[in-house]
C-alpha positions in Angstrom: -5.9 -6.5 -113.8 -2.8 -4.7 -113.7 -0.2 -6.5 -110.8 0.2 -2.9 -109.4 -3.5 -2.6 -108.6 -3.6 -6.3 -107.2 -0.5 -5.4 -105.1 -2.3 -2.1 -103.7 -5.4 -4.3 -102.9 -3.2 -6.8 -101.4 -1.6 -4.1 -99.3 -5.0 -2.4 -98.2 -6.5 -5.2 -97.2 -3.3 -6.1 -95.2 -3.6 -2.7 -93.5 -7.4 -3.0 -93.1 -6.9 -6.4 -91.4 -4.3 -5.0 -89.5 -6.5 -2.3 -88.2 -9.0 -4.5 -87.6 -7.2 -6.8 -85.4 -5.7 -3.7 -83.5 -9.4 -2.3 -83.0 -10.5 -5.7 -81.7 -7.8 -6.3 -79.7 -8.0 -2.7 -78.2 -11.6 -3.1 -77.5 -11.1 -6.8 -76.2 -8.6 -5.5 -73.7 -10.8 -2.5 -72.3 -13.8 -5.0 -72.3 -12.1 -7.4 -70.1 -9.8 -4.8 -68.1 -12.4 -1.6 -67.7 -12.5 -0.1 -64.4 -15.4 1.9 -64.8 -15.8 3.1 -61.4 -12.1 4.0 -61.2 -12.2 1.6 -57.7 -9.0 -0.3 -58.6 -11.7 -3.7 -59.7 -12.1 -4.6 -63.3 -15.3 -4.3 -64.2 -15.5 -8.1 -65.3 -14.4 -9.2 -62.0 -17.0 -7.1 -60.6 -19.3 -8.5 -62.7 -18.6 -12.1 -62.8 -16.6 -13.0 -59.8 -17.9 -10.2 -56.9 -21.1 -9.3 -58.5 -20.6 -5.8 -57.7 -22.0 -2.6 -59.3 -18.9 -1.7 -61.9 -20.5 1.7 -62.0 -20.3 2.3 -58.6 -17.4 2.2 -56.0 -19.7 1.7 -53.4 -22.1 -1.2 -54.4 -23.7 -1.2 -51.1 -23.5 2.7 -50.4 -22.3 2.1 -46.8 -19.3 4.6 -47.2 -17.0 2.2 -47.9 -15.5 1.5 -51.4 -15.7 -1.9 -52.7 -12.1 -2.0 -52.9 -11.2 -1.8 -49.5 -14.3 -4.3 -48.4 -13.2 -6.9 -50.5 -9.2 -6.5 -50.1 -8.6 -4.7 -46.9 -11.4 -5.6 -44.6 -12.8 -8.8 -46.0 -16.5 -7.7 -45.6 -19.1 -8.4 -47.9 -19.5 -5.3 -50.4 -22.9 -6.1 -50.9 -24.1 -5.7 -47.4 -23.8 -2.4 -45.6 -21.3 -2.2 -43.0 -22.5 0.9 -40.8 -20.1 -0.6 -37.8 -17.2 -1.0 -39.4 -17.5 2.6 -41.4 -18.1 4.3 -37.9 -15.6 2.5 -36.6 -13.1 3.6 -39.6 -14.4 7.3 -39.0 -13.2 6.9 -34.8 -9.7 6.0 -36.0 -10.2 2.6 -34.8 -8.7 1.1 -38.5 -6.4 -1.4 -36.4 -9.6 -2.6 -34.3 -11.8 -3.4 -37.0 -11.5 -7.0 -36.5 -13.8 -6.6 -33.2 -17.0 -5.0 -35.1 -16.8 -6.7 -37.9 -19.1 -9.4 -36.6 -21.9 -7.0 -35.5 -22.1 -5.9 -39.7 -23.4 -9.6 -40.4 -26.7 -8.4 -40.5 -26.0 -5.1 -42.3 -27.9 -3.2 -39.4 -26.5 -1.1 -37.0 -28.8 -0.7 -33.6 -28.0 1.6 -30.6 -26.4 -1.0 -28.8 -24.1 -1.6 -31.7 -23.5 2.3 -32.1 -22.5 2.9 -28.2 -20.4 -0.5 -28.2 -17.9 1.1 -30.9 -18.0 4.7 -29.6 -16.9 2.7 -26.2 -13.9 1.3 -28.3 -12.9 4.3 -29.5 -12.9 6.5 -25.9 -11.2 3.9 -24.8 -8.2 3.7 -27.3 -5.3 4.2 -24.3 -6.1 0.5 -22.9 -6.9 -1.2 -26.1 -2.9 -2.4 -26.4 -3.9 -4.5 -23.5 -4.7 -7.8 -24.7 -7.1 -8.8 -21.6 -9.5 -5.8 -22.8 -9.4 -6.7 -26.5 -10.4 -10.5 -25.8 -13.5 -9.3 -23.6 -14.5 -7.1 -26.8 -14.1 -9.6 -29.1 -16.0 -12.1 -26.9 -18.8 -9.7 -26.6 -19.1 -8.9 -30.2 -18.2 -12.4 -31.6 -22.1 -13.5 -31.9 -23.1 -10.4 -34.0 -25.2 -9.1 -31.0 -24.7 -6.6 -28.3 -26.8 -6.9 -25.5 -27.7 -4.2 -22.7 -25.9 -6.3 -20.4 -22.8 -6.9 -22.6 -22.9 -3.0 -23.4 -23.2 -2.4 -19.8 -20.2 -4.9 -19.4 -18.4 -3.9 -21.6 -18.4 -0.2 -20.2 -18.0 -1.6 -16.3 -14.9 -3.2 -17.3 -13.3 -0.4 -19.6 -13.9 1.7 -16.5 -11.7 -1.0 -14.3 -9.1 -1.4 -16.9 -8.6 2.4 -16.8 -8.4 2.9 -13.1 -6.3 -0.2 -12.7 -4.0 1.3 -15.5 -3.6 4.5 -13.7 -3.0 3.0 -10.1 -0.3 0.8 -12.0 1.2 3.6 -14.0 1.6 6.1 -10.9 3.1 3.4 -8.9 5.7 2.4 -11.8 8.4 4.9 -12.8 9.1 2.5 -15.8 8.6 1.9 -19.5 4.9 2.0 -20.8 5.5 -1.6 -21.9 6.2 -2.9 -18.4 3.2 -1.2 -17.0 0.7 -2.3 -19.7 2.0 -5.7 -19.0 1.1 -5.5 -15.4 -2.3 -3.9 -16.0 -3.1 -6.6 -18.8 -2.2 -9.1 -15.4 -4.4 -7.0 -13.0 -7.3 -6.6 -15.8 -7.4 -10.3 -15.7 -7.5 -10.7 -11.7 -10.5 -8.2 -11.7 -12.4 -10.3 -14.6 -11.9 -13.5 -12.1 -13.6 -11.3 -9.8 -16.3 -10.5 -11.6 -15.7 -6.7 -11.8 -17.2 -6.4 -15.0 -20.6 -6.9 -13.4 -20.2 -4.7 -10.9 -18.1 -1.2 -10.2 -15.7 -1.8 -7.7 -14.7 1.1 -5.0 -11.7 2.9 -5.6 -10.0 0.9 -2.5 -10.8 -2.4 -4.5 -9.1 -1.0 -7.5 -6.2 0.0 -5.3 -6.2 -3.3 -3.6 -6.3 -5.2 -7.0 -3.4 -2.6 -8.6 -1.1 -3.3 -5.9 -1.4 -7.0 -5.5 -1.0 -7.2 -9.2 2.3 -5.1 -8.6 3.5 -7.3 -5.8 3.1 -10.5 -8.5 4.6 -9.4 -11.7 7.2 -6.9 -10.3 8.3 -8.5 -7.0 7.7 -12.4 -8.2 5.6 -13.1 -5.3 3.3 -15.9 -5.6 -0.3 -15.7 -6.7 -3.0 -16.9 -4.6 -6.8 -16.1 -5.3 -8.0 -17.4 -2.0 -6.1 -14.7 -0.4 -6.9 -11.9 -2.8 -10.6 -12.8 -2.4 -10.5 -12.4 1.2 -8.9 -9.1 1.0 -11.3 -7.9 -2.0 -13.9 -9.0 0.7 -12.2 -6.7 3.4 -11.9 -3.6 1.2 -15.6 -4.3 0.4 -16.7 -3.6 3.6 -18.6 -0.3 4.2 -17.0 2.4 6.6 -14.1 0.1 7.5 -13.1 -1.1 4.2 -10.2 1.7 3.1 -8.8 1.1 6.6 -7.3 -2.4 5.1 -5.0 -1.1 2.3 -4.5 2.6 3.4 -1.0 3.4 2.4 -1.7 7.3 2.1 2.1 8.5 3.7 1.9 10.8 6.5 3.7 14.3 6.4 5.0 16.2 9.7 6.9 19.5 9.7 9.0 19.6 12.7 9.9 22.4 15.1 13.2 23.2 12.7 10.8 23.1 9.6 12.5 19.7 8.8 9.7 18.0 6.5 9.2 14.3 7.2 7.7 11.9 5.1 6.4 8.5 6.2 5.0 5.7 4.5 5.2 2.1 3.5 8.5 1.4 1.9 6.7 -0.9 -0.8 2.8 -0.9 -0.8 2.4 -3.8 -3.3 4.4 -6.2 -1.2 2.7 -4.9 2.1 -0.8 -5.4 0.3 0.6 -8.9 -0.8 1.1 -9.7 2.7 -2.0 -8.6 4.5 -3.5 -10.9 2.0 -1.8 -13.5 3.1 -2.3 -12.7 6.6 -6.0 -12.7 5.9 -5.6 -16.6 4.2 -3.7 -17.5 7.3 -6.7 -16.0 9.8 -9.8 -15.3 7.8 -11.9 -14.9 10.6 -10.1 -11.2 10.6 -12.2 -10.5 7.6 -15.4 -10.2 9.5 -13.7 -7.9 12.4 -13.4 -4.8 10.4 -13.0 -2.3 13.3 -9.3 -4.2 13.4 -8.4 -3.4 9.5 -6.5 0.0 10.8 -4.5 -1.8 13.2 -3.6 -4.6 10.5 -2.7 -2.3 8.4 -0.4 -0.1 10.3 1.1 -3.2 12.0 2.0 -5.0 8.7 3.6 -1.7 7.2 5.8 -1.5 10.4 6.8 -5.3 10.8 7.7 -5.4 7.2 9.5 -2.2 7.9 11.7 -3.8 10.6 11.9 -6.9 8.5 12.7 -5.6 5.2 13.6 -1.8 5.0 15.3 -0.7 8.2 18.5 0.0 7.7 19.5 -1.4 10.8 16.9 -4.3 10.2 17.4 -7.9 9.2 17.8 -7.3 5.8 20.4 -4.8 6.0 24.3 -5.0 6.3 25.3 -2.7 9.1 28.2 -2.2 11.5 28.0 -1.3 15.1 29.5 2.0 15.6 30.5 1.5 19.1 31.7 -2.4 18.9 32.6 -2.8 15.2 30.5 -5.6 15.0 29.2 -6.8 11.5 25.6 -7.7 10.8 25.2 -9.2 7.6 21.9 -9.3 5.7 19.4 -11.9 6.3 18.3 -11.7 2.6 14.5 -12.6 4.0 11.8 -12.6 1.5 7.7 -12.2 2.5 7.0 -15.8 1.8 10.0 -17.1 4.5 8.5 -19.7 7.1 10.4 -17.7 9.8 8.8 -14.4 8.5 5.4 -15.6 9.0 7.0 -17.0 12.6 7.3 -13.7 13.9 4.3 -12.2 12.3 1.6 -14.9 13.3 3.2 -15.2 16.4 2.7 -11.3 17.0 -0.5 -10.3 15.4 -1.9 -13.7 17.8 -0.8 -12.0 20.7 -1.8 -9.0 19.9 -5.3 -10.3 19.1 -5.9 -11.9 22.2 -4.6 -9.4 24.5 -7.3 -6.9 24.9 -9.7 -9.9 26.5 -6.7 -11.1 28.9 -6.2 -7.7 30.1 -9.9 -7.2 30.6 -9.7 -10.6 32.6 -6.9 -9.2 34.7 -8.8 -6.0 35.1 -5.9 -4.2 33.7 -6.5 -0.4 32.6 -7.0 -0.7 28.5 -6.5 2.8 27.6 -5.2 2.1 23.9 -8.0 0.5 21.8 -5.5 -0.6 18.8 -7.9 -3.5 18.2 -11.4 -1.0 17.7 -10.9 1.8 15.2 -14.2 3.1 16.2 -12.6 3.9 20.0 -9.6 4.8 18.7 -10.7 7.4 16.5 -12.9 9.0 19.4 -9.8 9.1 21.3 -7.2 10.3 18.9 -8.9 12.1 15.9 -5.9 13.2 14.1 -5.1 10.4 11.4 -1.2 11.4 11.7 -0.9 11.0 15.2 -2.8 7.5 15.5 -0.6 6.4 12.7 2.5 7.2 14.4 1.2 5.6 17.5 0.3 2.5 15.7 3.7 2.1 14.4 5.2 2.5 17.7 3.1 -0.5 19.1 4.1 -2.8 16.1 7.6 -2.1 16.2 9.6 -5.1 16.5 13.2 -5.2 17.8 15.9 -7.2 16.0 17.4 -8.5 19.2 16.3 -9.9 22.5 17.7 -11.3 25.8 17.5 -15.0 26.3 16.8 -16.0 29.8 18.1 -19.3 29.6 21.7 -18.5 28.2 21.8 -15.1 29.2 22.8 -14.0 25.9 21.3 -12.1 23.2 19.5 -13.5 20.1 19.9 -11.2 17.2 18.5 -10.9 13.7 15.1 -12.8 13.0 16.0 -15.5 15.9 15.9 -12.6 18.2 12.7 -10.8 16.8 11.3 -14.3 17.0 12.4 -14.6 20.6 10.9 -11.2 21.3 7.4 -12.4 20.2 8.0 -15.9 22.1 9.2 -13.6 25.3 5.9 -11.5 25.2 3.6 -13.4 27.5 6.3 -14.5 29.6 6.9 -10.6 30.4 3.1 -9.8 30.8 2.8 -12.5 33.4 5.6 -10.8 35.5 4.3 -7.4 35.4 0.4 -8.4 35.7 1.6 -10.4 39.1 3.8 -7.4 40.9 0.9 -5.0 39.8 -1.7 -6.6 41.2 0.0 -7.9 44.5 1.0 -4.8 46.0 2.6 -6.4 49.0 4.8 -8.4 46.8 8.6 -7.6 47.2 8.2 -7.1 43.5 5.6 -4.3 43.3 7.7 -2.4 46.4 11.0 -2.6 44.0 9.1 -1.3 41.5 8.3 1.8 43.3 11.9 2.1 44.9 12.9 1.8 41.3 10.8 4.7 39.8 12.1 6.8 42.6 15.6 6.0 41.8 15.2 6.9 38.1 14.0 10.2 39.0 17.0 10.7 41.6 19.6 9.4 38.7 18.4 12.3 36.6 17.8 14.6 39.1 21.5 14.3 40.3 22.7 14.0 36.6 22.1 17.2 35.2 18.3 17.3 34.8 17.2 18.8 38.3 14.8 21.4 36.8 13.4 19.0 34.2 12.6 16.5 36.7 11.1 18.9 39.4 8.5 20.4 36.4 7.6 16.7 35.6 7.5 15.2 39.0 8.8 17.7 41.5 11.2 18.0 44.0 13.2 14.8 44.3 12.4 12.3 45.8 8.8 13.3 46.4 6.1 13.1 43.5 4.4 17.0 44.0 1.2 18.6 43.2 1.2 21.0 40.2 3.6 18.8 38.2 2.9 17.1 34.6 3.1 14.0 36.4 0.5 15.1 38.9 -1.7 16.1 36.2 -1.6 12.8 34.4 -2.1 11.0 37.5 -5.4 13.3 38.2 -6.8 13.2 34.8 -5.7 10.3 32.9 -6.9 6.8 34.8 -4.4 4.8 33.3 -1.2 7.0 33.7 -0.2 5.2 36.8 -0.3 1.8 35.0 1.5 3.2 32.0 4.4 4.2 34.0 4.5 0.6 35.8 6.3 -1.5 33.3 9.2 0.7 33.3 9.2 1.1 37.2 9.1 -2.8 37.4 12.2 -3.6 35.0 13.8 -0.5 36.9 13.4 -2.5 40.3 14.1 -5.5 38.8 17.3 -4.6 37.7 18.5 -2.5 40.7 16.7 -4.4 43.6 15.6 -7.8 42.0 16.3 -10.9 40.3 18.0 -9.3 37.6 20.5 -7.5 39.6 23.3 -9.8 39.3 22.6 -11.0 35.6 25.6 -11.4 33.6 25.7 -9.3 30.3 22.7 -7.3 31.6 22.6 -3.9 33.0 20.6 -0.5 32.9 21.4 -0.3 29.1 20.6 -3.4 28.2 17.2 -3.1 29.8 16.6 0.1 28.0 17.4 -1.6 24.6 15.7 -5.0 24.8 13.8 -5.6 27.8 11.6 -2.3 28.1 9.9 -2.6 24.3 9.3 -6.1 25.5 7.6 -5.1 28.6 5.3 -2.3 27.0 4.2 -4.4 24.2 3.5 -7.4 26.7 0.5 -4.9 27.9 -0.3 -3.4 24.9 0.9 0.5 25.6 3.1 2.3 22.6 6.3 2.9 23.7 8.4 5.6 22.0 11.8 7.7 22.8 12.3 11.6 23.8 15.7 13.2 23.9 17.0 16.3 24.2 20.1 17.9 23.0 22.7 20.7 24.9 22.0 19.4 28.5 25.4 18.1 30.3 23.5 15.6 32.2 23.0 11.6 31.3 19.7 11.4 29.8 19.8 7.4 29.9 18.3 5.6 27.3 19.0 2.9 24.4 21.9 3.1 21.8 19.1 1.4 19.3 16.9 4.2 19.5 19.2 7.0 20.3 19.7 8.6 23.7 16.5 10.1 25.8 13.7 8.9 27.9 11.1 6.5 27.8 8.0 8.2 26.6 4.5 6.8 26.6 2.4 7.5 23.6 -1.5 6.9 22.6 -2.8 9.3 25.2 -5.9 10.2 24.5 -6.4 13.6 22.7 -8.7 15.0 25.3 -6.5 14.3 28.1 -3.6 16.1 25.5 -5.9 19.4 25.4 -6.2 19.3 28.8 -2.7 19.1 29.4 -2.1 21.6 27.1 -4.5 23.8 28.2 -2.8 23.5 32.1 0.6 24.8 30.7 0.4 28.0 32.5 0.5 26.3 35.8 2.4 23.5 34.9 4.6 25.3 32.6 5.6 24.4 28.8 4.7 20.9 27.7 6.3 19.0 24.6 4.1 16.5 23.5 5.4 13.9 20.9 3.5 13.3 17.5 1.4 9.8 18.6 0.4 11.6 21.5 3.1 11.1 23.9 4.3 12.3 27.1 7.9 12.0 28.7 10.3 13.2 31.2 11.6 15.0 28.3 8.1 16.8 27.8 9.2 19.5 30.2 10.3 22.1 28.3 10.9 25.1 30.5 12.8 22.8 33.1 15.3 21.4 30.3 15.7 24.7 29.1 16.8 25.8 32.3 19.2 22.5 32.6 20.7 24.3 29.5 18.9 22.1 27.0 18.3 23.8 23.7 16.1 20.8 21.6 13.7 18.3 22.4 13.1 15.5 19.7 11.5 12.1 19.4 12.7 9.4 17.0 10.2 7.8 14.5 12.0 4.9 12.2 15.4 6.4 12.9 14.8 9.6 11.8 14.7 12.5 14.7 11.5 14.9 14.6 12.1 17.8 16.4 9.2 19.1 18.9 11.0 22.2 20.6 14.0 24.2 19.9 15.2 27.1 21.8 14.4 30.3 20.1 
């Protein structure tokens, strides 16, 4: 054979071998790397490794492709995952781990379906760790029972309601109130509020308490919180215990005054702490309204009053500087004041009954109180007046004044002493102290009569020195059984200072009596004391510097008496009634206007509220 032919045969053979090798390589490559269904998994791997169908990208026909099941969700591509598919359809891609155990059996029952939908309906609160943990626990065994579905729904409702309360209360970053909501959700869980649906009052309580712990850094006390929750769940009365609804007043000048707790979270914590110290109160729900208002006002006196214990201020007349005491709600001295005051006021009704004294303001019984003063704004104001604690008290041992927390504590400690003095004088008309009280009251009217308030005194009580018929005073004497007793603490102190043992006490005079002793006297017998003042007259209106110039006013008078008084204005003249159902000499509008007065006001938490102004 010619060499050229050999060469041709060899060349062709080499080409054929190359082609056969290339084709073989190509076929081998395609065999080992083929992805027939285009799901991103090699057929060989589907066959040998995952045992899936290389001709279908969804071997188990559950709507989730094999690739995602194997590499993204880590699920079994051979077993249907209907709950995961539903979760994906509902936008729960980041929370697949919660529902994954439910697909262990490849079947979705109605409870599982509702559970997944519940998760989707509560996307807003899914960032809250306590909620996620709860859901994961309920689904971890692969079964959702009827109870688990109901409890999960209850817990979701609880957290949503807590979230709303917290976010409404805290004007802060979302991260902050999610953190606090997580904490209060955990509190709710500890109190088993996944098993039952709490009232709105209880929700509010848990939220406020949690804010006090997380934002105000007050110590957690689950025993105290449990007592508070028990109280709030009391039928009819529970809301009174944590009622921080603001009261809004539009006065005679058109001013809008908003009066409310300065820190609802702190005050809620303090109410819980009080209940822990006095747990018997939980079983006395008619006191809840008083407990709430007392704590709001005492806390305001201590922590929030611009002239109070935690404020730095300078007396305008003396230039004396008062420094902040930086008290906190956990300080022992704070609770010495609060518990001392509470205990005195708690025992007072039975003591007054024992001593046969008139009791017209039933602060300790919300049923009676609401019958006497149905308007909530008036009730709140008068309860605030009763709970007001001055930060100055006269020390009878040193003839000097205690100021700040020491003064407030001394004020509370002296309540029993003042009570005994007043009751002894009231019950013994033959004693000199009683006669001095009558002279003291008469001298007060006379002093105002000759110092620019002649017509005011006439309308209020008559031509001095005699009380006359047809006056405001006479009307109240006849129509309000306790009116004479309600005036007596003032008369007693006036007589004691003008004619009795206080006449020559150093550092003690009429102004000091108004400022420090008069609030003590009225509180000692459970009568709410406030003030009414006026502008325009050149007369001396008397009254304390701490409250603004004015005359003492008796608050908490039953609404039926107030209505009758106002109905009698045609004969009595115009009458200014203070918010909180208060009446004073300064209630005599016609007389005060004749004395050149042009406006009458009362003061609540350092804010003047105008009752009348001359047109």
